[in-house]
N, C-alpha and C positions, 0 to 999 in steps of 0.2 A: 503493500499499500504506499503510494506516495503522497506526500501532501507540501506542498513547497510554504504552507502558512506555518510549518512548524519549526520552532525556533530551538538551537542546540547552544547550550551554554556550559561551558567546559570546567569542572574543578581539579583546577592543576596540582596534583599531589604526587608528582613522579610516577613510579610504577603504579600507584594506586589512585590515578586519576579516572574521573568517570564524567559521564555527560549527564546534563538536565534537559530533557526534551519538555519542551512546552508547547501544546498545542490542542486542538480538538481532534478527537477520534483515536488517542494514543493507546487506549485500553486494548482496542481490537487490533491495533498495529503491531500483532506480535513479531514479524518479520524484523521489526526493529529490535524488539526488546529481547527475543529469544537469543540472540548471541551472547547477551550476557550471562547466561545460564550454562555452567561449565559442567554440571553432573546428571543426574537422571532423578533425584529425588527433589520434590518441591513441595514446601508447606506455606500456604497462602493464611496468612494470620489477618484477621478482618473482624469486623463487629456485626452485631444481629439488624443494626440500622442500615449498612452499608452494601453487606453482602447480598441482601436480596435484590437490589439496585446494579451490582456491577460483576459479581462475582462470576457470572456466566461468561461474559466477555474477557475475562482473564482466563479462564478455564480452558475454554476454546482454544487458546493459544498455548497450551499444555499437552497437547495430543502426542502419544509416543512416550510420556514421560511419567515417573511413577509419582502421582500427587495426591495431597489430603488438604483438609482445611480445618483451622480451629478459630471457632469465634467466641469473641468476647461479647458482654454486655457493653451497653454504650456508655461514656462518659469517664471521667478523670479518676474516680474513686475504683474503679478496675485496672488502674496501670499499678500493677500489685506483685509481691512476689508469688501469691497463688496461682496467678495467671502464668507468668513465667514458668512456673513449676507444670502446670498442665500442658503448655505449649513444647515446653521438653519432653514431656510424656509423649505427645504428639510424634514429635521427631524419632523418639524411639521406636514409636508403633510403626511408622513408615519405614524404618531401618534405614535413617538418612546417615551417610557416610560423609566424610570429610569435604566432598565437593558437592553437596548439598546445597541448597539455595532457601529463605526464606523470602516470600514476596509479602509486603507489608501494605494490604490493601485497607484504606481509610486515614484519619485523621492524625492528629499528632501524638494522641495516647498510643494507637495502634503502631504506629511507626516507632516511637521509642520503645515499647515492650517488644517489637519485633526484632529491632535492631538490638537490643540488650539480648535477647534469648539467642541471637544468632552469634554474639560475642562468647556468649556463654558454652554452646555446645561445640564439643571437641575442641576447646579453646580458640574457637573462631571461624564460622562458615561465611559464606556469601549471603548476602541480601540484597532486594531490589525495592525502593518506596516508591510506591504509587499513590501519591496522597489524593484525597478527595476532599478536601477542605482547604480553603484559601490560605488558613493561616500555615497549615502544613507545607503547602507548596511554596509559600515565600520565606519560610523559615525553619521548621524544625524537619524537614525530609533533608535538607541540604546541611552538611558538614560532619555526620557522623558523631555526633552527639545521641547517645539513648540512656536510658534510664528507667526507675521505678521509683515510686512513691513510698513513703513511710509515713505512720502518722503525726512524726516529728517535724516532717517538713516534705516539700516536693523535690523530687530528682536527687533524692541525697545518696542514693545507690545508682551508679551506672558505669560507663565504659565509653572509651572513643572508639568507634566502630563504623568506617567509612562504608557506605553502600557501592555496588557495582554498577548503580544506575538510579536516576530517578526519572520516573515516566508521569510529569503532571497534565493530566487530561483534563481540560477545562471544562469539557462537557460534564464533569462531576459537579460543577457548580451549579449545573441547572436545578440540582434538586436540594441544594444547602439552604437551609433556613436563614431568614435575613439576620438573626441575631448571631449565626455563626458565621455568616458572611462578613458581617460588619466585625466581628472580633479578629478576622483574618486582615481588615484594613488597617488595624492598630499596628501590626508588624511591618506594614508596608510605611505607615508613617513614622514608625521608629527608626528605620535605616535612614530615611531623610534627616530626622532628628539629631542623628548620631554624625552624621558625616558628608551630608550632600543638602548643602542650603537651596541650590537651584532646582533640586528635585522637590522640594520641600514646596517653595513658590509655585511648580508646577502642579502638585496636590492641591493647593489652595485653589487655584484658578479652574482644576477639574473634580473638585470635592462633588458636585452634583453628580455628575458624568459617573463617577465611581460609585457613588451610594445606589445610582440609577441601574449599576452592573452593565454600562456600555463596553461592550466586548473588547473593540479597539482600545479603548483608553486602559481597560482593565490588563489587556497584555502586555501594552507598555511598561504599566505599573508594576505587575509581578517580574517581568523580564529585567527592570531595572532593580527592583530589590533582590533577586537572585544572582546578579551580576556583582552586585555590591558585597553579598555576603560570601560568593564564591572567591572572590579576591580576597575578602579579610581571612577566610578559611585556608586559603592557599598560602598567605603569610605567616599564620599563626594557626596552624591545625589545633592543637592541644591549649590554647589559651594561656599561654605564657604572659600575653601584653595585649596586643592590639584588639584580639577575638574579645576580650571581654568588654570592650564596649559596647558589643550587641547586647549585653545584658542592662541597657538603660531602661529604668524602671520595673525592672525585673526583681530586685530584692523587696523592694515595698509590695511589689506585685505578687510575688510567690507568699509573702507572709498574709496578705489578704485571702489568697486562697486556702492556705492552710486556716487561717482563723474561720474562715467559712466551711472547712469541710470539703473543698472542692465541689461545694455543691451551689454557693451564692454567686460565684463569677464564672464567666469563662475566662479562659487563661488570657485571650487577647484584651477581654475586658479590664481584667486586673493589671496587665501591662500599660494599658491606656492610662488607668488610674495612676499608677507607679510611675508613669512619665512626668506627669503633673505634679506629683509631691516632689520626685526628683527636682523638677524646675524650680518650684517652689523653695526646696532646700538651697539650690545653688542662688536661688535670689537672696535667701538670709545668709549665706555665706558671702555676699556679694560678688559672687562670679559673673551673675547674669543679669538681666533687666527684667521689669515686671512687664516688657513690652513682649519679650519673646515668650513668657508663659502664657500671655492672654492669647497670641497665635496660635500656640500649640492648643490650648483649651478650646479655642474656635474651629480650628481645624478638626478635633476628635468629635465635637459636637456637630459639626456638619455633615459628617458622615454618620451620624447616629450613635456614637460610642460615650459610655460615661467620663466625667471627667474629674469626679469628687467621689470621696470615701462612703462606702454603703452607709445607710442609717446604723445607728448603734454599734459602729466601729470603736474598739476599745484601743486608745493609743499605747498604754503600756504593753497590752496583749501582743499589740503588732511589733514595739519594738524588741520585744523578748524573743519574737519569732525572727525578726530580722539578724539577732546576733546569731543565730544557727546558720545563715546563709553560706555556701560554700565558697564565696568569695573573700571572705573576711579573713585577716590573716594576724596570727599571736594575740587574738582576743580583741582586736580593734575592727570597727566596721570599717569596710573598704566599698565604696559606694561609686556607681558610675553617675557621674553628674555633668554640667556641660557649663559653656561659656555663650550660651547661645545657641541658635538653630544652626544646626551643622557642625557644632564644636565641641562633642563629647569628650571626657577624659576620666581617667581613673584617679579617685581621691582615696587616699589612705589616712588612717586614724580621723575618720570624721567624728566629730563632738557629738556624743550620743543625745546632750541637751539640746543642741540645735535640731537633732531628728524628732526628738520628743515634742518639743514646740511647734514644729511644722505639723507632725500629726494631731496635736491637741488642738491646734489653732482650725486644721482642716475639718477634724470632728466637730468642733463646736461650729464653724460655719454652715457643716453640712448637716447637722443636728437642729 
């Protein structure tokens, strides 16, 4: 199957480089992605919402192979060790050897869990990302971060394990609920906020078209964000420096997700609120201006994303959860802040009193 509208973005990691294919109709285009399968065993991991919609398109491309499927229930709470164990059992039942491959068909939860399972089986087998949510397409499917959640915090257990390919079929977005779609826009906005001020301005001008799911506008936004992330990953695969910038808003956001037991906010919504908190903290630390914070808030609201703490947020609890963040060093907060749009930076030893003041102020404003 040939499609001139398919875009290919390469993640350059030497012998572990891989393509990100972006376009419509890619799930059926097995001629393209079958070449990434090196063995005869394939386990498709998906969830009970996505599988009825798209599983057939994938399995039709697996003819001649020994394939089976493992389905999760939908939602962040199911990114758990229990499901990793079940997925490993499914690999064992399949008789999967070291050249086996896992296909992750779903959003970020499926992709993270499938990638972690692949990293664990026989100390590492291939996997292919087939993201079906906007958030997964522009963020979690690219870069090899995998993991599972603990009650104590999100993604505290994981591994860096790069996929063999990313198959981003935008046709899957046709069935994506509006709230999930908007959550993905948060990760696109985040990339611009971190390091691409002209792209941020473009997003401001095209916010209405993006919110309305205009396909040409969306394709440009996805490709721009993926290219940006692919470049960062190529330069800093295991987050020793620059890649940490991609976590703008995440320390606040993960705390909000954990506080809500992964049921109150979607990940993208939490990142949106977290970015605003990071911008307000940057303001308080005299790193940035109120005007930059307001532009961020306005863009998030323009595409239908939250920009305020959820009702009833407990500042003390959020700060305690932020102390557990993986980016912290030597017991001090290490946050991604900014000096304005497109100029994020890593800040170590952040004053907890300043963080607490921002959270209290935000909770008071939103209460």
